[in-house]
N, C-alpha and C positions, 0 to 999 in steps of 0.2 A: 468094336462089340466085344472082340478077345481080352484085351485090358479089362474092361468093365466086369467080364465074367472073373478075373482074375483078383479084381478088387472086393468083388460078391464073396468067393469064397473067401477071402481072408477077414471080412467082416461077418461071417457066419461063424468062422474057427475059434475067433475072438468072443464071440458071443456066445459059443457052447462054455467056455471056459471062464466067461465071468457074471456074475450074481447080477438079476436087474431088477432084483426085488425092491433095489435102491439105485435113485440117482434122480436127474435133473435135466429139464428141459430149458436152455438157453437161446436166447437170442438177441442181434444187435447189429451195430451197423459200422463200417470199416470202410478206412482213408488210405488209398494206396497211392503211391509216387514210383513209377517205374518205367523201364528202359524197353525198349521192343527193337527187337537187330532183323536183319533177315537177309539171305545172302539169295539170289535167283540167277538163271539160265532160261534162257528162250530160244527154242531151235527153229529154224523157219523151214517147212519140209519143201515149200517152191522152189527151187535152185533158180536163183539171177543169171545172168551173165556178165563178166565182167570178174572182179576181184574182191568183190563184198564176202565178208563173212559171216558163212546161215547164222552161226551161234551167238548171240549176243547178252552180255553176263550185269551184271547189276549189283549192287547192294544198299541195301534202305537202313533205319533207324529213327526213331522218334523216341522222345522223351512226354511224359503226361501224369496228371494226376487223376484220379477217380473216385467212387466211392462204390463202394458193395452191401450186400447186404448177406447176413447169415441166419441159421435155423440150426440147433446141434441137440444133439442129447449125450448126455454123460453120465457112464453105467456104473454100477458097483456099489458097494459102499464106501468105499476111498476115490471115487469117479476119476480111475487113472486113464480110463480109455474113452472114447468120445466119435461119436459120429455124429457128420453134418452135411449140409449144402450151402454154396456159397453164391449168389448171385449179382455180376454185373448189370444194372441196369443201362447203361449206356455204348456208346459206338468211340473207335477210337483208332486215325488213322498209322498206317504202319509207317508209311513214312512222313517226314515234318513237311518233306513238300512234293508236289507233285511233278512224276520224270519225264522227262521227256525227251524224242527221239524222232529225228527227221529223214529219210530215205529217199531220193532223189535220181533222175533216170542223167546220165552222163553220156552223150550222144559222143564226145571228142576220145573218150577211154572204152568207147564201144559196152559203156556198162550200160541194163537196163534195170531198174528196180519194179519186181513184181508187185510191189507193195508200197507205192509210191505217195507222199504226203507226210506229214505229221501227226505222230501217236503220242499221245497222254494217257498215262495209267498211274495209277495208286489204288491202295486196298485198304479197309477197315474189320479192324475184330470187332465182331459184335455176338449180342444171345452169351456172352460167359460163363458159363456154367461148372463149377467143382464140386465133385461129390470125395467126402475127405476123411480118412481118421486121424487121429491125435493118441498118442500114447505120452502119458506125463508122470509126475510124479504124485504118490500121493495127496488126497485133500483135493484135488482138480487144482492144484497152481503151482509153481515153479516151472522147470523148463520141460518143452515137451519136443515132441517130433512128428511132421505131419506128413502122410503119403495122401495125394489127392488123382482123381482121374478127371480130367477137364473135356468140353465141349464147347467149339469155339466156331463161329460160323465168320468167314473168309468172305466178304464180299469186294467183287473186286468193282474198279470206278476208272470208267475208260474213255477217252476220246479218239476215236478213230478215223483213218482217211481208208483213201481206194485202196479197195481189194484187201486190205486190213479185219480179219476177223476178232472177234470177242470172244472172255475167255469166262465161262459161267463161275457164281456162286458153287462154295465149297464150306461143306462142314469138316473140322479137324479135330481127330482126339490128341488128346498129349497126358502127359506125366506131369505132375507139380509134385515139387520137391521141399519143404518146407520144415526150420527152427526156429522156435520162439518161447516167450515165457510170458505165465499166462498170473495175474494176479486178485484178489479180492479186493472191493471196499463198500462200504457201507454194510446194509445188510444183506442183498441179492447183488450187489453189484461185480463184473468181471471185465477188467484190462486184460488186453492184448497187447504185446508187441513181436513180429513175426519179420522175419526174414525166407525171402523164396525165389524160387527157377522154375519158369515153365517151359518143357520142351518138346514143341508139338510135333505132331509127325509133318512128314516131306509133302508140301503140298505140291501136288503134280495136279496135271489138266491140259487139254484138250480145245485150243481153240475153232473157231466155226469156219474158219481159213485152215483147217490141220495142220497149224502150229502148236507146239508142246512147251510148255511152263513148268520147273520143279523149280522150287524154293524153298529153304529151313529157315523156321523163324523160333526166337529164342525170347522168351520175356523174364527179366528178373526185377527184383522191384522189394519194399521192402512195406509194412501195413501199421497200421494203430486199431486197435479196435475197444468199442464198448458197448458191453451189452448188460443183460439183466438173467437172471434163472428165477427158475421157477421148482 
């Protein structure tokens, strides 16, 4: 919420110094290709007997293509300043395959697993929405920079074993940074090409068995947009 307040303050400041008597509404569709990466650590709060390390670490990643929709308003006589919203109506797995771990007791070594059996886990990005501002060249075409505030749901997909707890879904905030190029075509058409980085807040959660997990997520991608201005 603090980040959203900062972005809204920036929007208000720019609005006060921009002529809003001229401008245009734009809507369009976007095709994206992106790569998501994550590094996480799970800490087991129920201690086991034996030598098992109670801290488990893992990395995850996936590459995928997806579409999104956007609507934006370009302000001022030269339309140098744009505010907008983009939404992804799809979900995508954070890891390209489900992670699996098996814990089992070993009477020979006097090791007793508190959470025994096979545990499988993955997570998906869902309901991805970005509120953004763009600053670009006069005339609304040319190179532009973008700053966005992003909200996304992280849905945890699990198959757990005896005594293993489940983690709840969570909503994360993020900053999105982008650099792109915008050009017009025809009477009202707009083309955009953009590269971006989305840096999410750390995912922190506690399971129903009091284990904890912490993970860092980043999304890097490129997109091509086609839209129309009114």
